[in-house]
N, CA, C and O atoms as CSV, one atom per row, in Angstrom:
chain,resi,resn,atom,element,x,y,z
A,1,UNK,N,N,64.181,-50.850,-57.147
A,1,UNK,CA,C,64.369,-51.339,-55.800
A,1,UNK,C,C,64.280,-52.864,-55.843
A,1,UNK,O,O,63.431,-53.434,-56.529
A,2,UNK,N,N,65.151,-53.493,-55.113
A,2,UNK,CA,C,65.140,-54.955,-55.064
A,2,UNK,C,C,64.352,-55.436,-53.854
A,2,UNK,O,O,64.054,-54.668,-52.939
A,3,UNK,N,N,64.024,-56.711,-53.868
A,3,UNK,CA,C,63.318,-57.302,-52.728
A,3,UNK,C,C,64.182,-57.185,-51.467
A,3,UNK,O,O,63.663,-56.948,-50.376
A,4,UNK,N,N,65.487,-57.351,-51.620
A,4,UNK,CA,C,66.394,-57.236,-50.483
A,4,UNK,C,C,66.390,-55.820,-49.911
A,4,UNK,O,O,66.358,-55.648,-48.692
A,5,UNK,N,N,66.424,-54.806,-50.777
A,5,UNK,CA,C,66.379,-53.410,-50.322
A,5,UNK,C,C,65.071,-53.135,-49.586
A,5,UNK,O,O,65.057,-52.452,-48.562
A,6,UNK,N,N,63.982,-53.668,-50.111
A,6,UNK,CA,C,62.671,-53.486,-49.474
A,6,UNK,C,C,62.678,-54.119,-48.076
A,6,UNK,O,O,62.195,-53.524,-47.112
A,7,UNK,N,N,63.226,-55.318,-47.982
A,7,UNK,CA,C,63.314,-55.992,-46.687
A,7,UNK,C,C,64.154,-55.211,-45.691
A,7,UNK,O,O,63.793,-55.104,-44.519
A,8,UNK,N,N,65.275,-54.663,-46.153
A,8,UNK,CA,C,66.117,-53.849,-45.275
A,8,UNK,C,C,65.387,-52.599,-44.818
A,8,UNK,O,O,65.470,-52.213,-43.652
A,9,UNK,N,N,64.668,-51.966,-45.743
A,9,UNK,CA,C,63.908,-50.762,-45.411
A,9,UNK,C,C,62.876,-51.041,-44.325
A,9,UNK,O,O,62.689,-50.238,-43.411
A,10,UNK,N,N,62.206,-52.190,-44.437
A,10,UNK,CA,C,61.159,-52.506,-43.453
A,10,UNK,C,C,61.721,-52.698,-42.047
A,10,UNK,O,O,60.974,-52.640,-41.070
A,11,UNK,N,N,63.035,-52.927,-41.936
A,11,UNK,CA,C,63.643,-53.152,-40.626
A,11,UNK,C,C,64.418,-51.943,-40.107
A,11,UNK,O,O,65.039,-52.009,-39.047
A,12,UNK,N,N,64.381,-50.843,-40.852
A,12,UNK,CA,C,65.003,-49.607,-40.383
A,12,UNK,C,C,64.213,-49.081,-39.178
A,12,UNK,O,O,62.996,-49.257,-39.123
A,13,UNK,N,N,64.881,-48.442,-38.217
A,13,UNK,CA,C,64.182,-47.948,-37.016
A,13,UNK,C,C,63.004,-47.016,-37.318
A,13,UNK,O,O,61.942,-47.156,-36.711
A,14,UNK,N,N,63.174,-46.079,-38.236
A,14,UNK,CA,C,62.080,-45.138,-38.533
A,14,UNK,C,C,60.917,-45.882,-39.182
A,14,UNK,O,O,59.755,-45.619,-38.871
A,15,UNK,N,N,61.231,-46.811,-40.084
A,15,UNK,CA,C,60.180,-47.587,-40.740
A,15,UNK,C,C,59.447,-48.435,-39.724
A,15,UNK,O,O,58.219,-48.507,-39.756
A,16,UNK,N,N,60.167,-49.079,-38.824
A,16,UNK,CA,C,59.528,-49.898,-37.786
A,16,UNK,C,C,58.620,-49.025,-36.911
A,16,UNK,O,O,57.521,-49.437,-36.541
A,17,UNK,N,N,59.089,-47.830,-36.590
A,17,UNK,CA,C,58.289,-46.904,-35.780
A,17,UNK,C,C,57.012,-46.528,-36.525
A,17,UNK,O,O,55.935,-46.475,-35.930
A,18,UNK,N,N,57.131,-46.268,-37.829
A,18,UNK,CA,C,55.971,-45.928,-38.651
A,18,UNK,C,C,54.980,-47.089,-38.691
A,18,UNK,O,O,53.776,-46.872,-38.555
A,19,UNK,N,N,55.462,-48.308,-38.873
A,19,UNK,CA,C,54.569,-49.463,-38.899
A,19,UNK,C,C,53.934,-49.701,-37.528
A,19,UNK,O,O,52.780,-50.123,-37.447
A,20,UNK,N,N,54.676,-49.432,-36.453
A,20,UNK,CA,C,54.075,-49.506,-35.110
A,20,UNK,C,C,52.919,-48.524,-34.999
A,20,UNK,O,O,51.871,-48.847,-34.439
A,21,UNK,N,N,53.115,-47.315,-35.538
A,21,UNK,CA,C,52.045,-46.321,-35.546
A,21,UNK,C,C,50.824,-46.856,-36.291
A,21,UNK,O,O,49.702,-46.751,-35.796
A,22,UNK,N,N,51.035,-47.434,-37.488
A,22,UNK,CA,C,49.913,-47.975,-38.260
A,22,UNK,C,C,49.171,-49.054,-37.482
A,22,UNK,O,O,47.940,-49.083,-37.468
A,23,UNK,N,N,49.918,-49.935,-36.840
A,23,UNK,CA,C,49.311,-51.015,-36.054
A,23,UNK,C,C,48.524,-50.439,-34.881
A,23,UNK,O,O,47.402,-50.868,-34.612
A,24,UNK,N,N,49.112,-49.465,-34.184
A,24,UNK,CA,C,48.428,-48.852,-33.041
A,24,UNK,C,C,47.214,-48.039,-33.472
A,24,UNK,O,O,46.193,-48.041,-32.784
A,25,UNK,N,N,47.313,-47.349,-34.596
A,25,UNK,CA,C,46.179,-46.581,-35.122
A,25,UNK,C,C,45.039,-47.528,-35.467
A,25,UNK,O,O,43.880,-47.237,-35.172
A,26,UNK,N,N,45.357,-48.659,-36.090
A,26,UNK,CA,C,44.343,-49.655,-36.433
A,26,UNK,C,C,43.669,-50.190,-35.161
A,26,UNK,O,O,42.447,-50.326,-35.116
A,27,UNK,N,N,44.456,-50.488,-34.145
A,27,UNK,CA,C,43.901,-50.982,-32.885
A,27,UNK,C,C,42.992,-49.936,-32.255
A,27,UNK,O,O,41.927,-50.270,-31.737
A,28,UNK,N,N,43.405,-48.671,-32.297
A,28,UNK,CA,C,42.577,-47.594,-31.763
A,28,UNK,C,C,41.252,-47.500,-32.515
A,28,UNK,O,O,40.189,-47.384,-31.904
A,29,UNK,N,N,41.325,-47.551,-33.849
A,29,UNK,CA,C,40.097,-47.464,-34.648
A,29,UNK,C,C,39.162,-48.639,-34.380
A,29,UNK,O,O,37.944,-48.471,-34.318
A,30,UNK,N,N,39.735,-49.819,-34.223
A,30,UNK,CA,C,38.908,-50.988,-33.919
A,30,UNK,C,C,38.205,-50.823,-32.575
A,30,UNK,O,O,37.026,-51.148,-32.431
A,31,UNK,N,N,38.942,-50.317,-31.602
A,31,UNK,CA,C,38.363,-50.099,-30.274
A,31,UNK,C,C,37.254,-49.042,-30.333
A,31,UNK,O,O,36.183,-49.215,-29.751
A,32,UNK,N,N,37.531,-47.950,-31.043
A,32,UNK,CA,C,36.534,-46.887,-31.182
A,32,UNK,C,C,35.308,-47.396,-31.932
A,32,UNK,O,O,34.179,-47.058,-31.575
A,33,UNK,N,N,35.520,-48.208,-32.971
A,33,UNK,CA,C,34.403,-48.753,-33.742
A,33,UNK,C,C,33.561,-49.687,-32.886
A,33,UNK,O,O,32.334,-49.691,-32.986
A,34,UNK,N,N,34.213,-50.472,-32.051
A,34,UNK,CA,C,33.470,-51.362,-31.151
A,34,UNK,C,C,32.619,-50.551,-30.188
A,34,UNK,O,O,31.458,-50.885,-29.950
A,35,UNK,N,N,33.187,-49.492,-29.634
A,35,UNK,CA,C,32.423,-48.626,-28.727
A,35,UNK,C,C,31.231,-47.997,-29.447
A,35,UNK,O,O,30.127,-47.942,-28.907
A,36,UNK,N,N,31.468,-47.524,-30.675
A,36,UNK,CA,C,30.374,-46.930,-31.453
A,36,UNK,C,C,29.285,-47.965,-31.692
A,36,UNK,O,O,28.097,-47.672,-31.556
A,37,UNK,N,N,29.693,-49.167,-32.045
A,37,UNK,CA,C,28.732,-50.241,-32.334
A,37,UNK,C,C,27.943,-50.616,-31.084
A,37,UNK,O,O,26.733,-50.831,-31.150
A,38,UNK,N,N,28.631,-50.695,-29.942
A,38,UNK,CA,C,27.950,-51.046,-28.696
A,38,UNK,C,C,26.956,-49.964,-28.285
A,38,UNK,O,O,25.886,-50.270,-27.758
A,39,UNK,N,N,27.303,-48.700,-28.524
A,39,UNK,CA,C,26.418,-47.594,-28.159
A,39,UNK,C,C,25.256,-47.435,-29.129
A,39,UNK,O,O,24.134,-47.149,-28.711
A,40,UNK,N,N,25.513,-47.617,-30.407
A,40,UNK,CA,C,24.461,-47.470,-31.416
A,40,UNK,C,C,24.920,-48.126,-32.716
A,40,UNK,O,O,25.657,-47.515,-33.489
A,41,UNK,N,N,24.494,-49.359,-32.963
A,41,UNK,CA,C,24.950,-50.094,-34.154
A,41,UNK,C,C,24.705,-49.358,-35.472
A,41,UNK,O,O,25.407,-49.610,-36.452
A,42,UNK,N,N,23.742,-48.471,-35.513
A,42,UNK,CA,C,23.444,-47.742,-36.747
A,42,UNK,C,C,24.495,-46.688,-37.069
A,42,UNK,O,O,24.592,-46.239,-38.211
A,43,UNK,N,N,25.282,-46.290,-36.076
A,43,UNK,CA,C,26.280,-45.240,-36.273
A,43,UNK,C,C,27.626,-45.753,-36.789
A,43,UNK,O,O,28.503,-44.955,-37.122
A,44,UNK,N,N,27.796,-47.055,-36.859
A,44,UNK,CA,C,29.090,-47.582,-37.300
A,44,UNK,C,C,29.337,-47.210,-38.750
A,44,UNK,O,O,28.562,-47.578,-39.634
A,45,UNK,N,N,30.381,-46.505,-38.984
A,45,UNK,CA,C,30.704,-45.952,-40.285
A,45,UNK,C,C,31.457,-46.953,-41.156
A,45,UNK,O,O,32.366,-47.643,-40.695
A,46,UNK,N,N,31.060,-47.016,-42.419
A,46,UNK,CA,C,31.799,-47.833,-43.388
A,46,UNK,C,C,33.185,-47.222,-43.620
A,46,UNK,O,O,34.126,-47.932,-43.976
A,47,UNK,N,N,33.307,-45.921,-43.422
A,47,UNK,CA,C,34.598,-45.258,-43.582
A,47,UNK,C,C,35.587,-45.785,-42.554
A,47,UNK,O,O,36.730,-46.090,-42.892
A,48,UNK,N,N,35.161,-45.892,-41.314
A,48,UNK,CA,C,36.033,-46.409,-40.258
A,48,UNK,C,C,36.411,-47.853,-40.567
A,48,UNK,O,O,37.569,-48.239,-40.404
A,49,UNK,N,N,35.463,-48.637,-41.002
A,49,UNK,CA,C,35.728,-50.031,-41.363
A,49,UNK,C,C,36.766,-50.088,-42.481
A,49,UNK,O,O,37.696,-50.894,-42.431
A,50,UNK,N,N,36.609,-49.244,-43.475
A,50,UNK,CA,C,37.558,-49.191,-44.582
A,50,UNK,C,C,38.951,-48.790,-44.127
A,50,UNK,O,O,39.946,-49.334,-44.608
A,51,UNK,N,N,39.025,-47.842,-43.204
A,51,UNK,CA,C,40.325,-47.413,-42.686
A,51,UNK,C,C,41.017,-48.551,-41.945
A,51,UNK,O,O,42.222,-48.750,-42.092
A,52,UNK,N,N,40.268,-49.283,-41.164
A,52,UNK,CA,C,40.835,-50.407,-40.410
A,52,UNK,C,C,41.414,-51.442,-41.368
A,52,UNK,O,O,42.529,-51.926,-41.171
A,53,UNK,N,N,40.657,-51.776,-42.396
A,53,UNK,CA,C,41.114,-52.754,-43.384
A,53,UNK,C,C,42.329,-52.227,-44.141
A,53,UNK,O,O,43.296,-52.961,-44.345
A,54,UNK,N,N,42.288,-50.966,-44.558
A,54,UNK,CA,C,43.384,-50.377,-45.326
A,54,UNK,C,C,44.679,-50.335,-44.519
A,54,UNK,O,O,45.747,-50.613,-45.064
A,55,UNK,N,N,44.608,-49.997,-43.249
A,55,UNK,CA,C,45.811,-49.972,-42.415
A,55,UNK,C,C,46.444,-51.351,-42.329
A,55,UNK,O,O,47.667,-51.476,-42.372
A,56,UNK,N,N,45.616,-52.390,-42.208
A,56,UNK,CA,C,46.156,-53.747,-42.151
A,56,UNK,C,C,46.794,-54.128,-43.480
A,56,UNK,O,O,47.851,-54.759,-43.506
A,57,UNK,N,N,46.156,-53.745,-44.588
A,57,UNK,CA,C,46.716,-54.050,-45.908
A,57,UNK,C,C,48.068,-53.366,-46.114
A,57,UNK,O,O,48.972,-53.953,-46.710
A,58,UNK,N,N,48.213,-52.146,-45.633
A,58,UNK,CA,C,49.493,-51.443,-45.749
A,58,UNK,C,C,50.562,-52.163,-44.933
A,58,UNK,O,O,51.686,-52.344,-45.402
A,59,UNK,N,N,50.217,-52.570,-43.723
A,59,UNK,CA,C,51.183,-53.267,-42.872
A,59,UNK,C,C,51.617,-54.598,-43.481
A,59,UNK,O,O,52.762,-55.017,-43.310
A,60,UNK,N,N,50.719,-55.252,-44.182
A,60,UNK,CA,C,51.001,-56.576,-44.747
A,60,UNK,C,C,51.514,-56.534,-46.183
A,60,UNK,O,O,51.755,-57.587,-46.774
A,61,UNK,N,N,51.685,-55.349,-46.755
A,61,UNK,CA,C,52.025,-55.214,-48.165
A,61,UNK,C,C,53.381,-55.852,-48.488
A,61,UNK,O,O,54.411,-55.409,-47.980
A,62,UNK,N,N,53.382,-56.883,-49.324
A,62,UNK,CA,C,54.649,-57.513,-49.690
A,62,UNK,C,C,55.313,-56.793,-50.868
A,62,UNK,O,O,54.653,-56.084,-51.627
A,63,UNK,N,N,56.589,-56.981,-51.003
A,63,UNK,CA,C,57.353,-56.408,-52.102
A,63,UNK,C,C,56.726,-56.772,-53.444
A,63,UNK,O,O,56.633,-55.930,-54.337
A,64,UNK,N,N,56.298,-58.017,-53.587
A,64,UNK,CA,C,55.753,-58.507,-54.852
A,64,UNK,C,C,54.520,-57.722,-55.306
A,64,UNK,O,O,54.305,-57.555,-56.506
A,65,UNK,N,N,53.719,-57.243,-54.370
A,65,UNK,CA,C,52.531,-56.460,-54.726
A,65,UNK,C,C,52.921,-55.119,-55.334
A,65,UNK,O,O,52.294,-54.664,-56.291
A,66,UNK,N,N,53.939,-54.495,-54.791
A,66,UNK,CA,C,54.414,-53.218,-55.323
A,66,UNK,C,C,55.046,-53.436,-56.695
A,66,UNK,O,O,54.789,-52.691,-57.641
A,67,UNK,N,N,55.868,-54.464,-56.782
A,67,UNK,CA,C,56.532,-54.785,-58.042
A,67,UNK,C,C,55.502,-55.075,-59.146
A,67,UNK,O,O,55.642,-54.591,-60.270
A,68,UNK,N,N,54.473,-55.863,-58.822
A,68,UNK,CA,C,53.433,-56.198,-59.801
A,68,UNK,C,C,52.678,-54.951,-60.245
A,68,UNK,O,O,52.362,-54.811,-61.427
A,69,UNK,N,N,52.386,-54.046,-59.321
A,69,UNK,CA,C,51.689,-52.814,-59.656
A,69,UNK,C,C,52.466,-52.031,-60.710
A,69,UNK,O,O,51.900,-51.605,-61.717
A,70,UNK,N,N,53.758,-51.844,-60.479
A,70,UNK,CA,C,54.562,-51.063,-61.420
A,70,UNK,C,C,54.774,-51.794,-62.739
A,70,UNK,O,O,54.858,-51.159,-63.791
A,71,UNK,N,N,54.860,-53.097,-62.697
A,71,UNK,CA,C,54.981,-53.849,-63.943
A,71,UNK,C,C,53.708,-53.691,-64.783
A,71,UNK,O,O,53.780,-53.512,-65.998
A,72,UNK,N,N,52.556,-53.760,-64.132
A,72,UNK,CA,C,51.286,-53.580,-64.845
A,72,UNK,C,C,51.181,-52.179,-65.439
A,72,UNK,O,O,50.721,-52.026,-66.570
A,73,UNK,N,N,51.600,-51.152,-64.694
A,73,UNK,CA,C,51.558,-49.785,-65.209
A,73,UNK,C,C,52.470,-49.655,-66.421
A,73,UNK,O,O,52.113,-49.014,-67.410
A,74,UNK,N,N,53.648,-50.265,-66.340
A,74,UNK,CA,C,54.592,-50.193,-67.451
A,74,UNK,C,C,54.024,-50.905,-68.684
A,74,UNK,O,O,54.157,-50.412,-69.805
A,75,UNK,N,N,53.396,-52.054,-68.477
A,75,UNK,CA,C,52.796,-52.789,-69.594
A,75,UNK,C,C,51.658,-51.986,-70.224
A,75,UNK,O,O,51.531,-51.948,-71.448
A,76,UNK,N,N,50.832,-51.345,-69.397
A,76,UNK,CA,C,49.738,-50.513,-69.911
A,76,UNK,C,C,50.303,-49.332,-70.707
A,76,UNK,O,O,49.784,-48.983,-71.767
A,77,UNK,N,N,51.353,-48.735,-70.194
A,77,UNK,CA,C,51.971,-47.603,-70.877
A,77,UNK,C,C,52.548,-48.045,-72.213
A,77,UNK,O,O,52.358,-47.378,-73.230
A,78,UNK,N,N,53.247,-49.160,-72.207
A,78,UNK,CA,C,53.837,-49.677,-73.442
A,78,UNK,C,C,52.763,-50.047,-74.461
A,78,UNK,O,O,52.946,-49.823,-75.658
A,79,UNK,N,N,51.649,-50.607,-74.003
A,79,UNK,CA,C,50.552,-50.975,-74.897
A,79,UNK,C,C,49.913,-49.731,-75.511
A,79,UNK,O,O,49.558,-49.733,-76.690
A,80,UNK,N,N,49.766,-48.672,-74.718
A,80,UNK,CA,C,49.155,-47.451,-75.232
A,80,UNK,C,C,50.092,-46.713,-76.189
A,80,UNK,O,O,49.633,-46.012,-77.091
A,81,UNK,N,N,51.376,-46.867,-75.997
A,81,UNK,CA,C,52.345,-46.246,-76.908
A,81,UNK,C,C,52.350,-46.933,-78.278
A,81,UNK,O,O,52.660,-46.317,-79.297
A,82,UNK,N,N,52.001,-48.215,-78.276
A,82,UNK,CA,C,52.008,-48.981,-79.520
A,82,UNK,C,C,50.772,-48.762,-80.364
A,82,UNK,O,O,50.724,-49.207,-81.510
A,83,UNK,N,N,49.789,-48.100,-79.835
A,83,UNK,CA,C,48.526,-47.883,-80.572
A,83,UNK,C,C,48.630,-46.760,-81.570
A,83,UNK,O,O,47.658,-46.458,-82.262
């Protein structure tokens, strides 16, 4: 996949709808976490915090991060084959 293909994919209607869902889900979780914190600060879950952060990271994921991940996997595979 090229950077251009990735950019086109991100602007497809279904993809945009999916990213809107991620953004709205993150906003909902933040609101729910704030309510939980206001009601009882001890109940705020690290899991919810992690989900909020992860949703933002997915929304912000650049092509280069995906490309680097696969390049690293390929290099690791090639290195292990040479052993």
